[in-house]
N, C-alpha and C positions, 0 to 999 in steps of 0.2 A: 729581296723581292722587288719586282717591277710593277709599276703602276698599270692597272688594267685599262685605264683611260688614255694615257699618253706615252706609256712605256718607259718613263723616267724611273730612275732608281728611287725606291721608297726609303725614307730616313726614319729611324726610330726616335720618338720624342716622348717626354713625360707630359701627359695631359690629365689634369684632375687627379694626379697620383697614379695614373695608369699608363703603362707603356703601350703606345700605339704607333702605327706606321703611317707616315704622311708623305705626300708628294709635294715637293717645293715648287714644281712647275704648274700643275693644275689645281693644287691645294685640296685634293681629295684625301680621304683617310681610310685606312684599313683597320678594322677592329676584329680581333679574334673573338671566338664565341665567348659570351659572358662579359666582355669588356664594356659593352654599352650599359649593362646593369650597374657595374662598379662605378662608371662615370656618373650615371644618374643619381647614385647614392651619395657620391662625394660632395657635390654641390659647392665647390670652391669658387666657381665663376658666377658672377651676378650679371644680369642683363638689364640694360636701360629700357625705358619705355619705348624709345625709338626702335631699338632692336626687336622688342616684342611686337610693335606695330608692323614692322617690316615683315616679320614672320607671319603675322595674321594675313597680310596681303599675299605672301607666297603660298599659303595654304589655299586661299581662294582661287589662285591662279593655276593650281595643280591640274594636270590633265590625266586622263586614264593612261595606264601603261600600255605601250604598243610592243609588238614583237621586236621591232628594231632596237628597242631599249634593252632587250634581254641578251645582247650579244657579248657582254663583257665576260672575260675569263677570270676565274679566281686566281689571285696572285700566289696563293699558297698551293692549291690543288690542281690548278690548270683546267678545271671543268667549267662549263658555262654556268654563269650565275643567273638567278631568277630576279627580275624586277618586281617589287611589290610595294604596296602602300604601308609605311611603317605604322604598326599598331592599328591596323584596319582603316581608320578614317582621318588620319592626320593631314593628308595631302602631301606628305614627304615621301617621295619615291626613292627607295634604296635598293641596292643589289645584294642579294644573299646567296652564299654558296650552299647548295643542297648537300654537299659532302661534309664540310667542316663547320658549317653554320656561321662562318665569318661574314662580316658586313663591309661592303664598299659604300662609302658615303662621299658624294661629290661636295664641292665647296659649299660651306655654310650649313650642310645638312645636319652635322653633329650638333651645332649650336641650336638649330631649329628644333631638333628632337628634345634637347635639354629644356628649351623654353616651353614646349608643349607639356612635358612631364611636370615641370614646376607649376604651370598654370592649372593642370589637372589636380595636383596635390593641394593647391590653394582652395579649390572648389569642393574637394572631397568632404570636409566637415559639413558644409552647407547642404550638399546633396544627400549625405547620410541623414541629416536632420529632417530634410524634406520627405525622403522616401522611406525612412525607417518604419513608420506605421503601416504603410502599404506592404512593405516586404515582410513585416512581422505577420500580417494577415495571410499573405501568400504561404509563408512557412507553416502557420497554424493549420490552414486548409490542407496543405500538402500532407502534413503529419496525420491529420484526421483521416484523410482519404487512404493513406498507407495503412493505418490501423484497421480500417474497414475492409482492407483487401483490394482497394482500387488503386493498384500501383500505376496504372496508366493515366493517372490524373483525370478522372471522370470520363472514362471511355473515349477512345478515339485518339488519344495522344500516342505518339510513337515512342518506342524505347529510347531512340536517340534524343528526342525532345525531353523525355523524362530525365535522362542523364544530364543534359544541359541545365535543366532547371535545378536538379540536385547540386550540380557544381556551383551554380550561381548562389544558391542559398547557403551552401557551406562556406563559400568565400565571404559572404556578407555577415554571417552570424558566428 
């Protein structure tokens, strides 16, 4: 495969126990669908406080995605990829293939994603403790309203919103 950024030949390497394709020229990386999940679970690499602080600065400096950034072609499928903010609000802009769901990550983006995920995981117990009583009350209110036949969460809620709330509650409990 060829690098979508600089057209150099991609080289297969083992990273965190996962085979990925990397560009030795621009240092970008191609991950097939699901490989980012395996890398985030592996957690073989540790990051220094300096690397974490550098990442925080990169997140703050992130700019909205523009059309000119969406012009890379998937090295696997040769279709245009879509630029998006990884995991909604990280500030890490990645390119995803709509056909094969592979990800193109520019230099340092893979490490930045790992740092963000690790930091989120560290905060999860604290956030669960803080919000558990509130979420338990929401769940109890939701169940009561459902039993009373008010599936729309107290009149006015849309079916889409109802589905979103259900999904959140089921994930948390």
